[in-house]
C-alpha positions in Angstrom: 117.7 114.3 91.3 114.5 114.7 93.3 112.3 111.6 94.1 108.7 112.8 94.4 106.1 110.5 96.0 102.6 111.7 95.0 100.7 109.0 96.9 98.7 110.4 99.8 95.9 107.8 100.0 97.3 105.2 102.2 100.6 104.1 103.9 100.5 101.0 101.7 100.5 103.1 98.5 103.2 105.4 99.8 105.4 102.4 100.6 104.8 101.0 97.1 105.8 104.3 95.5 109.0 104.5 97.5 109.9 100.9 96.3 109.1 101.8 92.7 111.2 105.0 92.9 114.2 103.1 94.3 113.9 100.5 91.5 113.5 103.2 88.8 116.5 105.1 90.0 118.6 102.0 90.1 117.5 101.1 86.6 117.9 104.5 84.9 120.3 106.3 87.3 120.1 110.0 87.8 118.6 112.1 85.0 117.0 109.5 82.7 115.3 110.6 79.5 112.6 113.2 80.1 108.9 112.7 79.6 109.1 108.9 79.8 106.6 106.8 81.7 107.2 103.4 83.3 104.7 101.3 85.2 105.8 99.0 88.0 103.8 96.3 89.8 104.9 96.3 93.5 103.8 93.7 96.1 103.5 95.3 99.5 102.2 93.2 102.4 100.6 90.7 100.0 98.8 93.4 98.0 99.7 94.2 94.4 99.9 98.0 93.7 100.6 99.5 90.3 102.8 102.5 90.4 103.4 104.9 87.5 106.8 106.7 87.5 107.3 109.7 85.2 110.6 111.2 84.3 110.8 115.0 84.5 113.6 117.3 83.9 115.1 117.2 87.4 112.9 114.6 89.2 111.2 111.2 89.1 107.5 111.4 90.1 105.7 108.3 91.4 101.9 107.9 91.6 100.1 104.8 92.9 97.2 103.7 90.7 94.9 102.6 93.5 91.7 104.4 92.5 89.8 105.7 89.5 91.5 108.1 87.1 90.0 111.5 86.6 88.3 111.8 83.2 90.3 114.9 82.3 93.5 112.9 82.8 92.7 110.3 80.2 94.6 110.5 76.9 92.6 111.6 73.9 90.0 113.6 75.8 89.3 117.2 74.7 89.2 119.6 77.6 
């Protein structure tokens, strides 16, 4: 199982993603159900950071929600 950290903005966000990935793997183990999303609220150095973890076929992918989302990434939008 690969643990992928997609957070490149700041060291704080990267650390939050690592904590969320560890909690997610402890909760679901290796190879949880695919295409499932889980949102974690992680406190790092007194700052709350929301982290979204998505289950893929052979990996867990964590992304910190620190900025604005791209409009094309919103659900229900026609490309």
